[in-house]
C-alpha positions as CSV (number, residue, x, y, z in Angstrom):
1,M,1.8,8.7,21.8
2,T,-0.2,8.0,19.0
3,L,-0.3,9.1,15.6
4,N,-4.0,9.5,13.5
5,L,-3.7,7.6,10.2
6,C,-6.4,8.2,7.4
7,V,-6.2,6.1,4.2
8,L,-8.7,7.4,1.6
9,T,-9.3,6.5,-1.7
10,P,-11.8,7.9,-4.0
11,N,-14.6,5.6,-3.3
12,R,-14.1,5.0,0.6
13,I,-12.5,5.6,3.7
14,V,-10.3,2.3,4.2
15,W,-8.6,3.3,7.5
16,D,-9.3,6.1,10.1
17,S,-7.9,5.6,13.7
18,E,-4.8,6.0,15.7
19,V,-2.0,3.8,15.4
20,T,1.4,3.9,17.1
21,E,4.1,3.6,14.1
22,I,3.3,3.1,10.2
23,I,6.0,1.8,7.2
24,L,5.0,3.4,4.2
25,S,6.4,2.6,0.7
26,T,7.3,5.7,-1.1
27,N,8.9,6.3,-4.5
28,S,12.3,6.7,-3.0
29,G,12.1,3.5,-0.6
30,Q,10.5,2.7,2.5
31,I,10.0,5.8,5.5
32,G,8.9,4.7,9.2
33,V,6.7,7.4,10.9
34,L,6.6,7.4,14.7
35,P,4.9,10.4,16.7
36,N,6.4,14.0,16.3
37,H,7.7,12.9,12.8
38,A,8.8,16.2,11.1
39,P,6.3,17.2,8.4
40,I,6.9,15.8,4.8
41,A,4.3,15.6,1.8
42,T,5.6,12.5,-0.6
43,A,4.6,10.6,-3.0
44,V,3.2,6.9,-2.3
45,D,4.5,4.0,-4.7
46,I,2.4,0.5,-5.0
47,G,3.4,-1.4,-2.1
48,I,2.9,-2.4,1.4
49,L,1.5,0.0,4.8
50,R,2.7,-1.6,7.3
51,I,0.6,-0.2,10.4
52,R,1.9,-1.0,14.2
53,L,-1.0,-1.2,16.6
54,K,0.6,-1.4,20.0
55,D,1.9,-4.4,19.6
56,Q,0.4,-5.9,16.6
57,W,1.1,-5.5,12.9
58,L,-1.2,-4.9,10.2
59,T,-0.4,-4.8,6.3
60,M,-2.5,-2.9,3.8
61,A,-1.9,-3.0,-0.3
62,L,-1.7,0.5,-1.7
63,M,-1.7,1.1,-5.1
64,G,-0.1,4.6,-5.4
65,G,-0.8,8.0,-4.6
66,F,0.6,10.7,-2.3
67,A,0.9,10.7,1.8
68,R,0.7,14.0,3.7
69,I,2.3,13.8,7.5
70,G,2.3,16.5,10.1
71,N,1.5,17.1,13.6
72,N,1.1,13.8,14.4
73,E,-1.9,12.9,11.5
74,I,-0.8,11.0,8.6
75,T,-3.1,11.5,5.6
76,V,-2.9,8.9,2.3
77,L,-4.7,9.7,-0.4
78,V,-4.7,6.6,-3.1
79,N,-5.8,4.9,-6.1
80,D,-6.9,1.9,-4.3
81,A,-6.1,0.0,-0.8
82,E,-7.1,-3.1,0.6
83,K,-6.5,-4.3,4.3
84,G,-4.3,-7.6,3.9
85,S,-6.7,-9.6,6.0
86,D,-9.8,-8.5,3.3
87,I,-7.4,-10.1,0.3
88,D,-8.9,-13.6,-1.0
89,P,-5.7,-15.1,-1.0
90,Q,-6.9,-17.6,-4.0
91,E,-8.0,-14.8,-5.9
92,A,-4.7,-12.4,-5.4
93,Q,-2.7,-15.7,-6.4
94,Q,-4.7,-16.5,-9.7
95,T,-4.6,-12.6,-10.1
96,L,-1.1,-12.7,-10.0
97,E,-0.4,-15.7,-12.3
98,I,-2.6,-14.1,-15.3
99,A,-0.5,-10.6,-14.8
100,E,2.5,-12.8,-14.9
101,A,1.1,-14.2,-18.1
102,N,0.1,-11.0,-19.6
103,L,3.5,-9.3,-19.4
104,S,4.8,-12.7,-21.1
105,K,2.5,-11.9,-23.9
106,A,2.8,-8.4,-23.9
107,E,3.8,-6.6,-27.2
108,G,4.8,-2.9,-27.4
109,K,5.6,-0.3,-25.0
110,R,2.3,0.4,-23.9
111,Q,1.1,-3.2,-23.4
112,T,4.3,-3.8,-21.6
113,I,4.1,-1.0,-19.4
114,E,0.6,-1.7,-18.7
115,A,1.3,-5.7,-17.6
116,N,4.2,-4.4,-15.5
117,L,1.8,-2.0,-13.8
118,A,-0.5,-5.0,-13.3
119,L,2.0,-7.4,-12.1
120,R,3.2,-5.1,-9.4
121,R,-0.2,-4.5,-8.2
122,A,-0.9,-8.5,-7.9
123,R,2.6,-9.1,-6.2
124,T,1.7,-6.2,-3.4
125,R,-1.5,-7.8,-3.1
126,V,-0.1,-11.0,-2.8
127,E,2.5,-9.7,-0.3
128,A,0.0,-8.1,1.6
129,I,-1.7,-11.4,2.8
130,N,2.1,-12.9,3.2
131,T,3.9,-10.4,5.5
132,I,4.5,-11.8,8.5
133,S,3.0,-9.8,11.3
């Protein structure tokens, strides 16, 4: 038995195919979803989506949004998403270093909040590459 997973951003369909299982980062922690999961709607946090296809695990960096699960269909609507395999490791590491530097230079609440969000996004992208499948 499988699940149909669809990951959408405002600009494109990132994923639309059957999967065996997912692990999704929500605002209240990670949830695992297997076939016949109870219906749920949840906020998606900046974090990693782990996708199991038979014996293989894939990762995707998600940048916050919403998910709806029901009738063996999962729809994830996010601000942005990247497959771990599509992320350039050098560029992601550079972005992380810049985000860390910007956080240390941030002045005032607004800059600190924006710098923290940029740092979380950068860490998620690096984690999506480095996650052992």
